[in-house]
C-alpha atoms as a printed R data frame, in Angstrom:
    type eleno elety resid chain resno       x       y      z
1   ATOM     1    CA   MET     A     1   0.088   0.037 -0.044
2   ATOM     2    CA   THR     A     2   0.946   3.607 -0.168
3   ATOM     3    CA   TRP     A     3   0.173   6.818  1.826
4   ATOM     4    CA   GLN     A     4  -3.495   6.648  2.725
5   ATOM     5    CA   PHE     A     5  -5.803   9.549  3.743
6   ATOM     6    CA   VAL     A     6  -6.902   9.064  7.345
7   ATOM     7    CA   ILE     A     7  -8.642  12.215  8.569
8   ATOM     8    CA   ASP     A     8  -8.980  15.975  8.163
9   ATOM     9    CA   LEU     A     9  -6.833  17.651 10.701
10  ATOM    10    CA   ASP     A    10  -9.714  19.919 11.829
11  ATOM    11    CA   GLU     A    11 -11.748  16.643 12.697
12  ATOM    12    CA   LEU     A    12  -9.119  15.861 15.291
13  ATOM    13    CA   GLU     A    13  -8.883  18.031 18.381
14  ATOM    14    CA   ILE     A    14  -5.602  18.409 20.393
15  ATOM    15    CA   GLY     A    15  -5.655  15.568 23.045
16  ATOM    16    CA   GLU     A    16  -8.225  13.629 21.017
17  ATOM    17    CA   VAL     A    17  -7.853   9.795 20.232
18  ATOM    18    CA   LYS     A    18 -10.076   8.792 17.240
19  ATOM    19    CA   GLU     A    19 -10.620   5.503 15.468
20  ATOM    20    CA   VAL     A    20 -10.954   5.674 11.786
21  ATOM    21    CA   SER     A    21 -11.804   2.968  9.197
22  ATOM    22    CA   LEU     A    22  -9.628   3.331  6.196
23  ATOM    23    CA   ASP     A    23 -11.472   0.615  4.226
24  ATOM    24    CA   SER     A    24 -13.477  -2.312  4.967
25  ATOM    25    CA   LYS     A    25 -10.430  -4.315  6.395
26  ATOM    26    CA   ILE     A    26  -8.123  -1.669  8.163
27  ATOM    27    CA   SER     A    27  -8.833   0.521 11.140
28  ATOM    28    CA   VAL     A    28  -6.407   2.845 12.716
29  ATOM    29    CA   VAL     A    29  -6.375   5.361 15.526
30  ATOM    30    CA   ALA     A    30  -5.216   8.937 14.990
31  ATOM    31    CA   LEU     A    31  -4.057  11.027 17.801
32  ATOM    32    CA   ARG     A    32  -3.077  14.732 18.175
33  ATOM    33    CA   THR     A    33  -0.890  16.470 20.502
34  ATOM    34    CA   ASP     A    34   0.053  20.146 20.536
35  ATOM    35    CA   ASP     A    35   2.926  19.368 18.279
36  ATOM    36    CA   PHE     A    36   2.149  16.471 15.959
37  ATOM    37    CA   VAL     A    37  -0.336  13.776 14.740
38  ATOM    38    CA   ARG     A    38   0.240  10.037 14.997
39  ATOM    39    CA   VAL     A    39  -1.429   6.973 13.558
40  ATOM    40    CA   ILE     A    40  -1.373   3.739 15.553
41  ATOM    41    CA   PRO     A    41  -3.004   0.374 15.330
42  ATOM    42    CA   PRO     A    42  -6.434   0.434 17.041
43  ATOM    43    CA   LEU     A    43  -5.682  -2.123 19.802
44  ATOM    44    CA   CYS     A    44  -3.365  -2.036 22.935
45  ATOM    45    CA   PRO     A    45  -0.435  -4.377 22.708
46  ATOM    46    CA   HIS     A    46  -1.202  -5.711 26.057
47  ATOM    47    CA   MET     A    47  -4.759  -7.064 26.093
48  ATOM    48    CA   GLU     A    48  -6.396  -5.869 22.857
49  ATOM    49    CA   GLU     A    49  -8.148  -3.052 24.564
50  ATOM    50    CA   PRO     A    50  -9.510  -0.596 21.884
51  ATOM    51    CA   LEU     A    51  -7.176   2.444 21.980
52  ATOM    52    CA   ARG     A    52 -10.113   4.667 20.861
53  ATOM    53    CA   HIS     A    53 -11.051   4.519 24.761
54  ATOM    54    CA   GLY     A    54  -7.810   5.748 25.664
55  ATOM    55    CA   PHE     A    55  -6.494   9.287 25.979
56  ATOM    56    CA   CYS     A    56  -3.688  11.509 25.078
57  ATOM    57    CA   GLU     A    57  -2.266  14.168 27.399
58  ATOM    58    CA   GLY     A    58   0.782  16.213 26.375
59  ATOM    59    CA   ASN     A    59   3.057  13.704 24.814
60  ATOM    60    CA   THR     A    60   1.720  10.613 26.537
61  ATOM    61    CA   VAL     A    61  -0.769   8.141 25.165
62  ATOM    62    CA   THR     A    62  -2.541   6.031 27.846
63  ATOM    63    CA   CYS     A    63  -4.669   2.866 27.431
64  ATOM    64    CA   SER     A    64  -7.929   3.026 29.511
65  ATOM    65    CA   LYS     A    65  -7.970  -0.549 30.671
66  ATOM    66    CA   HIS     A    66  -4.574  -1.039 32.601
67  ATOM    67    CA   PHE     A    67  -3.265   2.502 32.111
68  ATOM    68    CA   TRP     A    68  -0.236   1.543 29.992
69  ATOM    69    CA   GLU     A    69   1.667   4.664 28.737
70  ATOM    70    CA   TRP     A    70   3.596   5.348 25.795
71  ATOM    71    CA   ASN     A    71   5.578   8.275 24.331
72  ATOM    72    CA   ALA     A    72   3.103   9.685 21.773
73  ATOM    73    CA   ASN     A    73   5.937  10.740 19.514
74  ATOM    74    CA   ASP     A    74   7.660   7.493 18.908
75  ATOM    75    CA   GLY     A    75   5.527   4.742 20.810
76  ATOM    76    CA   SER     A    76   8.438   4.166 23.342
77  ATOM    77    CA   VAL     A    77   7.344   2.581 26.743
78  ATOM    78    CA   LEU     A    78   6.854   4.769 29.704
79  ATOM    79    CA   GLU     A    79   6.779   3.515 33.314
80  ATOM    80    CA   SER     A    80   3.744   1.153 33.209
81  ATOM    81    CA   ALA     A    81   3.949  -0.457 29.837
82  ATOM    82    CA   ASP     A    82   5.855  -3.546 28.792
83  ATOM    83    CA   LYS     A    83   5.584  -3.428 25.000
84  ATOM    84    CA   PRO     A    84   6.118  -0.375 22.850
85  ATOM    85    CA   LEU     A    85   3.361   0.947 20.780
86  ATOM    86    CA   HIS     A    86   3.573   0.577 16.943
87  ATOM    87    CA   MET     A    87   3.361   3.919 15.053
88  ATOM    88    CA   TYR     A    88   2.611   4.108 11.354
89  ATOM    89    CA   GLU     A    89   4.634   6.721  9.482
90  ATOM    90    CA   SER     A    90   2.414   9.789  9.235
91  ATOM    91    CA   LYS     A    91   2.305  13.199  7.880
92  ATOM    92    CA   VAL     A    92  -0.078  16.177  7.500
93  ATOM    93    CA   GLU     A    93  -0.300  17.947  4.064
94  ATOM    94    CA   ASN     A    94  -2.863  20.648  3.336
95  ATOM    95    CA   GLY     A    95  -4.785  20.099  6.452
96  ATOM    96    CA   LYS     A    96  -5.075  16.269  5.803
97  ATOM    97    CA   VAL     A    97  -3.497  13.437  7.819
98  ATOM    98    CA   PHE     A    98  -2.008  10.579  5.886
99  ATOM    99    CA   ALA     A    99  -0.402   7.298  7.101
100 ATOM   100    CA   PHE     A   100   1.943   4.965  5.192
101 ATOM   101    CA   ILE     A   101   0.440   1.499  5.598
102 ATOM   102    CA   GLU     A   102   2.050  -1.367  3.763
103 ATOM   103    CA   GLU     A   103   0.039  -3.879  5.781
104 ATOM   104    CA   GLU     A   104  -2.212  -3.891  8.841
105 ATOM   105    CA   PHE     A   105   0.002  -4.189 12.035
106 ATOM   106    CA   SER     A   106  -1.196  -6.594 14.624
107 ATOM   107    CA   TYR     A   107   0.583  -7.440 18.017
108 ATOM   108    CA   GLU     A   108   1.459 -10.814 19.242
109 ATOM   109    CA   TYR     A   109  -0.425 -11.549 22.496
110 ATOM   110    CA   ASP     A   110   0.544 -13.840 25.178
């Protein structure tokens, strides 16, 4: 696949975490901080909790189920998480958010 349109930037508030269906097969979550927009898989890498229920404060993304936290810039683990958060390469052009998705990413669950 190539760069795919995800969402209009003005439909995503700062601090918002929103699930978006790209087609009938792939869903992603878009999140926006003061400084950037990121696109991630829809489920937490811990126990498949939908990340659309999570939240983003400053540069921290938090899952709503067990409060795992990641750096919203690069998906790296913060105190409570054991696995990093996958991030699709993303960009904003002309007020539109795009993600580069070669294939849908899924985590391996224990």
